[in-house]
Legacy VTK file of the C-alpha trace (Angstrom):
# vtk DataFile Version 3.0
C-alpha trace
ASCII
DATASET POLYDATA
POINTS 411 float
-47.696 31.533 -27.095
-44.572 29.174 -27.128
-41.509 28.791 -24.989
-38.254 27.779 -26.303
-34.996 27.292 -24.784
-31.550 28.297 -26.572
-29.445 25.355 -27.212
-25.780 25.644 -26.393
-23.803 24.328 -29.349
-20.446 24.036 -27.509
-20.524 20.795 -25.451
-17.608 22.219 -23.213
-20.154 24.606 -21.812
-22.849 21.969 -21.156
-23.186 19.890 -18.118
-23.219 16.283 -17.837
-25.291 14.935 -14.962
-24.166 11.578 -13.500
-26.660 9.451 -11.380
-25.949 9.700 -7.642
-26.470 5.893 -7.501
-23.489 5.378 -9.842
-21.249 7.777 -7.713
-22.253 6.336 -4.379
-22.462 2.620 -5.493
-20.193 1.943 -8.120
-17.406 4.754 -8.386
-15.896 3.913 -4.859
-15.000 0.271 -5.935
-13.895 0.828 -9.425
-10.275 1.166 -10.819
-9.523 4.861 -11.464
-8.921 4.486 -15.155
-12.339 2.631 -15.512
-14.134 5.643 -13.976
-12.318 7.998 -16.338
-13.423 5.938 -19.333
-17.036 5.845 -17.981
-17.378 9.440 -17.407
-15.586 10.702 -20.615
-17.798 8.331 -22.713
-20.839 9.300 -20.817
-20.501 12.950 -21.662
-20.135 12.123 -25.439
-23.212 9.916 -25.139
-25.312 12.938 -24.419
-24.230 15.206 -27.464
-24.554 12.458 -30.142
-20.852 12.703 -31.264
-19.079 9.643 -32.449
-16.166 8.581 -30.357
-14.020 5.422 -30.768
-12.083 3.585 -28.121
-8.867 4.719 -29.829
-9.881 8.163 -29.366
-10.846 7.750 -25.882
-7.478 6.070 -25.019
-5.588 8.974 -26.927
-7.772 11.831 -25.158
-7.295 10.035 -21.769
-3.669 9.275 -22.064
-4.164 5.562 -21.211
-3.551 2.284 -23.166
-6.379 1.010 -25.514
-6.382 -2.343 -23.548
-7.313 -0.282 -20.496
-10.294 1.223 -22.329
-11.562 -2.248 -23.427
-11.047 -3.631 -19.966
-13.192 -0.834 -18.590
-16.041 -1.667 -20.684
-15.824 -5.243 -19.810
-15.724 -4.287 -16.298
-18.777 -1.782 -16.448
-20.703 -4.544 -18.593
-19.944 -7.256 -15.691
-21.363 -4.527 -13.182
-24.410 -4.239 -15.204
-24.610 -0.799 -15.964
-23.649 -0.684 -19.663
-24.615 -3.069 -22.441
-22.579 -3.802 -25.477
-24.325 -4.173 -29.045
-22.356 -5.819 -31.647
-23.426 -4.509 -35.467
-21.613 -7.694 -36.644
-22.300 -10.549 -34.413
-19.108 -12.510 -35.849
-16.858 -9.683 -34.909
-16.436 -9.311 -31.016
-13.817 -6.517 -31.125
-16.122 -3.688 -32.510
-19.417 -2.858 -30.532
-21.739 0.090 -29.572
-22.247 0.912 -25.874
-25.456 1.723 -24.204
-25.528 3.226 -20.686
-28.170 1.729 -18.360
-30.382 4.254 -16.766
-29.932 2.826 -13.322
-32.645 4.877 -11.709
-35.129 3.171 -14.082
-33.794 -0.223 -13.041
-34.458 0.756 -9.561
-37.947 1.880 -10.206
-38.808 -1.215 -11.854
-37.578 -3.299 -9.079
-39.357 -1.098 -6.467
-42.748 -1.248 -8.042
-42.751 -5.176 -8.121
-45.137 -6.513 -5.384
-43.165 -7.260 -2.124
-40.138 -5.455 -2.731
-39.308 -2.753 -0.377
-37.494 0.422 -1.701
-34.155 -0.116 -0.471
-31.136 1.906 -1.794
-27.992 0.243 -3.035
-29.128 -3.405 -2.341
-32.132 -3.044 -4.603
-29.709 -1.866 -7.462
-27.619 -4.951 -7.123
-30.593 -7.131 -6.764
-32.320 -6.100 -9.994
-28.908 -6.274 -11.812
-27.831 -9.696 -10.256
-28.973 -11.891 -12.974
-27.510 -9.771 -15.702
-24.356 -9.116 -13.617
-23.790 -12.956 -13.084
-24.179 -13.589 -16.970
-21.581 -10.945 -17.558
-19.282 -11.973 -14.844
-19.058 -15.537 -16.646
-18.504 -13.913 -19.893
-15.666 -11.766 -18.614
-13.968 -14.705 -16.834
-14.403 -16.520 -20.171
-12.638 -13.669 -21.986
-9.734 -13.423 -19.402
-9.132 -17.167 -19.324
-9.672 -17.740 -22.734
-11.624 -20.930 -21.930
-15.358 -22.039 -21.718
-16.779 -22.511 -18.357
-17.424 -26.185 -17.157
-20.615 -26.763 -15.078
-18.593 -27.262 -11.969
-16.552 -23.941 -12.287
-19.842 -22.035 -13.064
-21.547 -23.655 -9.927
-18.658 -22.865 -7.593
-18.301 -19.211 -8.826
-22.081 -18.709 -8.293
-21.789 -20.337 -4.803
-19.052 -17.694 -4.223
-21.412 -14.781 -5.252
-24.302 -16.425 -3.161
-21.921 -16.356 -0.117
-21.711 -12.526 -0.599
-18.630 -12.098 -2.613
-19.085 -9.188 -4.848
-18.742 -10.083 -8.641
-16.432 -7.430 -9.193
-13.987 -9.211 -6.799
-14.260 -12.411 -8.484
-13.712 -10.827 -11.894
-10.712 -8.824 -10.314
-9.342 -12.030 -8.946
-9.224 -13.803 -12.359
-7.639 -10.819 -14.023
-5.024 -10.249 -11.192
-3.970 -14.011 -11.556
-3.864 -13.819 -15.748
-1.698 -10.708 -15.495
0.649 -11.773 -12.850
1.183 -15.439 -14.274
-0.543 -17.121 -11.608
-3.080 -20.153 -12.217
-6.646 -19.313 -13.085
-8.263 -22.581 -12.046
-11.071 -22.080 -9.635
-9.141 -23.797 -6.610
-6.518 -21.175 -6.961
-8.896 -18.359 -7.406
-11.148 -19.286 -4.628
-8.071 -19.409 -2.183
-7.041 -15.896 -3.196
-10.602 -14.611 -2.714
-10.889 -16.323 0.754
-7.460 -14.922 1.838
-8.836 -11.415 0.975
-12.051 -12.097 2.941
-10.075 -13.268 5.959
-8.377 -9.790 5.960
-11.578 -8.117 5.668
-10.833 -6.871 2.100
-14.253 -7.129 0.362
-13.862 -4.347 -2.468
-11.490 -4.241 -5.371
-10.194 -0.715 -4.107
-9.360 -2.514 -0.534
-7.979 -5.526 -2.226
-5.616 -3.399 -4.555
-4.261 -1.636 -1.522
-3.693 -4.724 0.297
-2.020 -6.415 -2.633
0.349 -3.505 -2.723
1.353 -3.892 0.954
1.482 -7.758 0.954
2.563 -8.741 -2.411
6.292 -9.642 -2.396
6.659 -8.169 -6.017
5.264 -4.739 -4.845
7.413 -4.929 -1.687
10.572 -5.487 -4.261
9.298 -2.419 -6.277
9.504 -0.250 -3.130
12.903 -1.252 -2.330
14.215 -0.708 -5.660
12.505 2.830 -6.019
13.673 3.694 -2.518
17.345 2.667 -3.552
16.916 4.898 -6.728
15.980 7.844 -4.657
12.445 7.850 -6.218
9.114 7.806 -4.606
7.065 4.543 -5.051
3.789 6.377 -5.476
5.248 7.767 -8.699
6.245 4.371 -10.235
5.714 4.124 -13.984
4.543 1.058 -16.055
7.894 1.343 -17.836
9.613 1.201 -14.524
7.603 -2.032 -13.505
8.353 -3.703 -16.721
12.091 -3.030 -16.440
12.180 -4.272 -12.775
10.325 -7.441 -13.818
12.787 -8.173 -16.536
15.814 -7.835 -14.135
14.245 -9.968 -11.532
12.525 -12.562 -13.825
13.820 -12.760 -17.424
17.297 -12.027 -16.294
17.087 -13.838 -13.179
18.991 -11.432 -10.886
18.461 -11.321 -7.119
16.909 -8.284 -5.361
20.167 -7.915 -3.425
22.294 -7.684 -6.482
19.958 -4.909 -8.039
20.004 -2.978 -4.684
23.809 -3.345 -4.821
24.036 -2.011 -8.257
21.815 0.936 -7.100
24.118 1.717 -4.363
27.010 2.434 -6.989
24.883 5.170 -8.308
24.857 7.344 -5.115
25.279 10.941 -6.098
24.441 10.670 -9.760
21.506 12.728 -11.139
19.925 9.928 -13.208
20.464 6.736 -10.960
17.724 4.959 -13.079
19.361 5.092 -16.341
22.761 4.326 -14.923
21.618 1.279 -13.118
19.528 0.004 -16.105
22.660 0.278 -18.319
24.925 -1.437 -15.909
22.506 -4.412 -15.408
21.833 -4.823 -19.051
25.481 -4.645 -19.769
26.291 -7.308 -17.095
23.385 -9.531 -18.545
24.821 -9.409 -21.985
28.430 -10.162 -20.680
27.222 -13.107 -18.812
25.428 -14.437 -21.967
28.488 -14.255 -23.904
30.425 -15.948 -21.385
29.971 -19.677 -21.850
32.229 -20.728 -18.874
29.709 -19.292 -16.237
28.338 -21.576 -13.784
24.655 -22.735 -14.161
22.294 -20.953 -11.887
20.492 -23.001 -9.220
16.740 -23.713 -9.451
14.850 -21.122 -7.443
11.341 -20.413 -6.534
11.081 -18.024 -9.536
12.320 -20.558 -11.940
9.673 -23.073 -10.641
6.968 -20.351 -11.031
8.058 -19.653 -14.569
8.156 -23.483 -15.268
4.545 -23.943 -14.272
3.568 -20.879 -15.938
5.116 -22.296 -19.329
3.775 -25.787 -18.882
0.161 -24.310 -18.251
0.565 -22.320 -21.503
1.591 -25.373 -23.460
-1.190 -27.524 -22.026
-3.654 -24.946 -22.642
-2.435 -24.714 -26.388
-2.786 -28.484 -26.589
-6.281 -28.346 -25.102
-7.282 -25.849 -27.818
-6.027 -27.816 -30.672
-8.009 -30.994 -29.378
-10.962 -28.921 -29.093
-10.596 -27.482 -32.710
-10.077 -30.990 -34.004
-13.425 -32.134 -32.449
-15.317 -29.090 -33.700
-13.891 -29.774 -37.258
-15.281 -33.499 -36.994
-18.385 -32.999 -35.019
-20.595 -30.068 -36.272
-23.188 -30.305 -33.640
-20.488 -30.050 -30.785
-20.406 -26.235 -30.462
-24.242 -25.926 -30.135
-24.223 -28.757 -27.402
-21.468 -27.130 -25.415
-23.411 -23.839 -25.586
-26.423 -25.487 -24.105
-24.418 -27.014 -21.149
-22.746 -23.395 -20.734
-26.222 -21.690 -20.754
-27.550 -24.345 -18.212
-24.517 -23.737 -16.033
-25.188 -20.033 -16.109
-28.810 -20.833 -14.929
-27.446 -22.636 -11.950
-25.842 -19.425 -11.140
-29.039 -17.447 -11.404
-30.956 -20.020 -9.410
-28.286 -19.926 -6.520
-28.678 -16.230 -5.946
-32.459 -15.996 -6.719
-33.651 -16.900 -3.205
-36.668 -18.631 -4.519
-38.534 -21.135 -2.508
-38.113 -23.754 -4.900
-34.477 -23.314 -5.318
-33.477 -26.714 -4.183
-35.754 -28.388 -6.667
-34.809 -26.139 -9.558
-31.175 -26.712 -8.873
-31.822 -30.509 -8.743
-33.660 -30.455 -12.117
-30.915 -28.057 -13.793
-28.121 -30.315 -12.635
-29.724 -33.345 -14.041
-30.299 -31.504 -17.360
-26.530 -30.742 -17.470
-25.647 -34.402 -16.584
-27.807 -35.514 -19.469
-26.211 -33.192 -21.910
-22.731 -34.312 -20.710
-23.583 -37.799 -21.343
-24.781 -36.623 -24.973
-21.447 -35.154 -25.408
-19.502 -38.228 -24.409
-21.633 -40.364 -26.786
-20.916 -37.831 -29.705
-17.184 -38.078 -29.004
-17.138 -41.806 -28.862
-19.088 -42.149 -31.727
-16.723 -39.988 -33.898
-13.811 -42.221 -32.599
-12.683 -40.020 -29.655
-12.367 -40.909 -26.013
-15.170 -39.549 -23.792
-12.924 -37.047 -21.872
-11.104 -35.993 -25.180
-12.071 -32.339 -24.610
-10.963 -32.004 -20.836
-8.229 -29.779 -19.796
-4.767 -31.399 -20.051
-2.299 -31.013 -17.258
1.131 -32.446 -16.914
0.320 -33.144 -13.023
-3.270 -33.849 -12.301
-2.612 -33.720 -8.671
-2.015 -29.889 -8.535
-3.226 -29.065 -11.982
0.188 -27.450 -12.929
0.138 -25.140 -9.837
2.651 -26.865 -7.632
0.222 -26.574 -4.741
-2.209 -29.146 -3.429
-5.764 -28.526 -2.008
-4.292 -28.356 1.575
-1.624 -25.761 0.575
1.320 -28.365 0.635
3.611 -28.391 -2.161
3.073 -31.012 -4.804
5.510 -33.850 -5.257
6.328 -32.281 -8.917
7.617 -29.058 -7.036
11.292 -29.141 -6.380
13.661 -26.336 -5.615
17.350 -26.849 -5.254
19.084 -25.052 -2.400
LINES 1 412
411 0 1 2 3 4 5 6 7 8 9 10 11 12 13 14 15 16 17 18 19 20 21 22 23 24 25 26 27 28 29 30 31 32 33 34 35 36 37 38 39 40 41 42 43 44 45 46 47 48 49 50 51 52 53 54 55 56 57 58 59 60 61 62 63 64 65 66 67 68 69 70 71 72 73 74 75 76 77 78 79 80 81 82 83 84 85 86 87 88 89 90 91 92 93 94 95 96 97 98 99 100 101 102 103 104 105 106 107 108 109 110 111 112 113 114 115 116 117 118 119 120 121 122 123 124 125 126 127 128 129 130 131 132 133 134 135 136 137 138 139 140 141 142 143 144 145 146 147 148 149 150 151 152 153 154 155 156 157 158 159 160 161 162 163 164 165 166 167 168 169 170 171 172 173 174 175 176 177 178 179 180 181 182 183 184 185 186 187 188 189 190 191 192 193 194 195 196 197 198 199 200 201 202 203 204 205 206 207 208 209 210 211 212 213 214 215 216 217 218 219 220 221 222 223 224 225 226 227 228 229 230 231 232 233 234 235 236 237 238 239 240 241 242 243 244 245 246 247 248 249 250 251 252 253 254 255 256 257 258 259 260 261 262 263 264 265 266 267 268 269 270 271 272 273 274 275 276 277 278 279 280 281 282 283 284 285 286 287 288 289 290 291 292 293 294 295 296 297 298 299 300 301 302 303 304 305 306 307 308 309 310 311 312 313 314 315 316 317 318 319 320 321 322 323 324 325 326 327 328 329 330 331 332 333 334 335 336 337 338 339 340 341 342 343 344 345 346 347 348 349 350 351 352 353 354 355 356 357 358 359 360 361 362 363 364 365 366 367 368 369 370 371 372 373 374 375 376 377 378 379 380 381 382 383 384 385 386 387 388 389 390 391 392 393 394 395 396 397 398 399 400 401 402 403 404 405 406 407 408 409 410
């Protein structure tokens, strides 16, 4: 006698079981768009049907950039793995969903480990999560880690900061044209901690309440008779253009909004008025020059940082072309830096000794790097980041929070 079960061929009538660990541990802190991508693709992983990132974006009605960012986020969380059919092409990859229960079982069966719930999940994934965190930050900043930054980031994680919060801090700064050096990132993370915001979800809500730009969005939407909760990406971009690119004050925008009282489509009217005004001003060569504002200085630092980043990349490319062994040597330094992070969060009894030995290895590799540069006719620090102001690293703010001498605003 045999027993068979009829297979339902229509996947719409099947079920997709999600692990409770995912729902309880990972879902609450994750951005909503990222959860949608995970669950939607998870369904297709169970029916062996090909699904591209482009199709996922189309089906979910989101940008392809959000889909790619979602996979980077889940990879940094340690619950998916990326596999690259062509190692030289980092834009195309396959995704494997990690069985979180198996990871927990492997951890719980090891001698000396108590069967804790959520903590055991993050412990068993900690090494992989940290490595993925470094990789994600490098993708966000477009720069390889130096040992100092890698060590400081590991110390943040060791102090109890969730890796997803560190990653979000870098992404938030990059997307909002803020500095992405560790000093600035650390200050932001510590500010969130001081306000008892320890998850990405809590931080996003905190930002929307305290961030000046979000406050400006709310005032403009209210003046237009619209709800801030329904603000679109297109409206955000338009408001940013008015306030940043065109340089209009919030007071001016609100005044134009007041002229639209009683109209059916205030947004279209205000947009047309402001754009016409901007076009008229650009044609009027007799208009008085604007004073330097805080926003002007922020845009200046943003431009300077971008120019210096490009110069740094050019110098590094020049070295790579002349010194064939440099990339491999830098990868060794990078790997050792990541190893420091793993040691810091490992909790091993010989942690201090392991840290000392690894730091010494990094120091030796750094000396080897300097010798290679000098031998090829370059200064020993030729590949270091370039800054127009090394005191504040082109941020306008010193370590103690005081404005740098290069920061000047006319009143």
